[in-house]
C-alpha positions in Angstrom: 9.1 -20.9 20.5 7.9 -23.4 18.4 8.3 -23.7 14.1 4.6 -23.3 13.8 4.9 -20.3 15.4 7.2 -18.7 12.7 4.7 -19.1 9.4 4.4 -16.8 6.7 1.7 -17.0 4.5 0.5 -14.7 1.8 -2.5 -13.7 -0.3 -3.5 -12.0 -3.3 -7.0 -11.1 -4.2 -8.5 -9.3 -7.4 -11.2 -7.3 -7.9 -13.1 -4.6 -10.0 -13.1 -1.3 -8.6 -14.7 1.1 -10.9 -12.8 2.1 -13.5 -10.1 -0.5 -12.9 -8.6 -4.1 -11.7 -7.2 -4.0 -8.8 -5.1 -6.5 -6.9 -4.5 -6.4 -2.8 -1.8 -8.5 -1.7 -2.1 -9.3 2.0 1.3 -10.9 3.8 0.8 -12.2 7.2 4.2 -12.8 9.0 3.7 -14.5 12.7 0.8 -12.1 13.8 1.6 -9.5 12.0 -0.4 -8.4 9.0 0.5 -6.3 5.8 -0.9 -5.2 2.8 0.0 -3.8 -0.6 -2.1 -2.5 -2.9 -1.8 -2.7 -6.8 -4.0 -1.8 -9.8 -3.9 -3.7 -12.8 -5.6 -1.2 -15.3 -7.6 -3.6 -17.5 -8.8 -7.0 -16.1 -5.7 -9.1 -16.1 -5.2 -13.2 -17.0 -4.1 -15.7 -14.5 -1.1 -15.5 -16.6 -0.6 -11.9 -16.3 -1.1 -12.1 -12.6 1.6 -15.0 -12.3 3.9 -13.5 -14.3 3.2 -9.8 -12.0 3.9 -12.0 -8.6 6.9 -13.4 -10.2 8.7 -10.0 -11.3 7.2 -7.3 -9.2 6.7 -9.0 -5.1 10.4 -8.2 -4.1 9.3 -4.3 -5.0 5.5 -4.2 -3.7 5.5 -1.2 -0.8 3.6 -3.4 2.0 1.7 -1.0 4.9 3.2 -0.9 8.4 2.3 -4.3 10.2 -1.4 -4.6 12.1 -1.9 -7.2 15.0 -3.9 -10.3 13.6 -5.3 -13.5 15.0 -4.2 -16.2 12.9 -6.4 -19.7 13.6 -4.1 -22.7 14.0 -7.2 -25.5 12.6 -6.8 -27.9 10.5 -9.6 -27.9 8.0 -10.8 -30.9 6.1 -9.8 -30.5 2.1 -13.2 -30.3 0.3 -14.1 -27.7 3.0 -10.9 -25.5 2.4 -11.6 -26.1 -1.3 -15.1 -25.2 -0.6 -14.1 -22.1 1.5 -11.3 -21.1 -1.6 -14.7 -21.3 -3.8 -16.2 -18.8 -1.9 -13.5 -16.4 -1.5 -13.0 -16.0 -4.8 -16.6 -15.3 -5.9 -16.4 -12.5 -3.1 -15.3 -9.0 -4.0 -13.8 -6.8 -1.7 -11.3 -7.0 0.9 -10.9 -8.1 4.9 -11.1 -5.3 7.4 -7.8 -5.9 8.5 -6.5 -5.2 5.4 -8.4 -2.0 4.9 -7.4 -0.8 8.3 -3.4 -1.3 6.7 -4.2 0.5 3.6 -5.4 3.3 5.3 -2.3 3.6 7.5 -0.4 3.6 4.4 -2.8 6.1 3.1 -2.1 8.2 6.1 1.9 7.8 5.9 1.9 8.7 2.4 0.0 11.6 3.2 2.0 12.9 6.0 4.7 12.8 3.6 3.5 14.7 1.1 2.0 17.4 3.2 5.7 18.0 4.9 7.4 18.1 1.9 4.7 20.6 0.2 5.6 22.5 3.2 9.3 22.5 2.9 9.0 23.9 -0.8 6.4 26.2 -0.2 8.9 27.9 2.3 11.6 27.4 0.4 9.4 29.4 -2.4 8.8 31.9 0.1 11.8 32.8 1.2 13.4 32.8 -2.6 10.6 35.9 -3.1 11.6 37.2 0.2 15.7 37.5 -1.1 14.5 38.0 -4.2 12.8 41.3 -3.5 15.2 42.6 -1.3 17.8 42.2 -4.0 15.5 44.6 -5.8 15.2 47.0 -3.3 19.0 47.2 -2.8 19.2 47.7 -6.6 16.7 50.8 -6.4 18.3 52.7 -3.4 21.9 51.6 -5.1 21.6 54.4 -8.2 20.9 57.2 -5.7 
């Protein structure tokens, strides 16, 4: 394995998703893409975004990894600058990022379903025990 195969790259896209400003953190580690979504609320200033990244990046909950192909091309610096400007003007997120976010949403949904099901069963069991106890108290007096 070459040194170049172990590259890690990150990207932050901030865009307006009515009614809030949202940030999408993309982390590419080798050939795996993970994504985290953050809601900023009001439009964040550059220094606020930087401060958020410095303070809270370690605490972000990234989605499960998705396979992705990374091109290893050397690009002319001027072309790279033009592409960066073009990407900063385009709002939205890549399809791989959307897939990773969808996976994260589905996992969270499954976790919530399991927890709510357990709570409902516990409530039913509690009600049943209460009902049985009342029935026993009624018969105890006769």
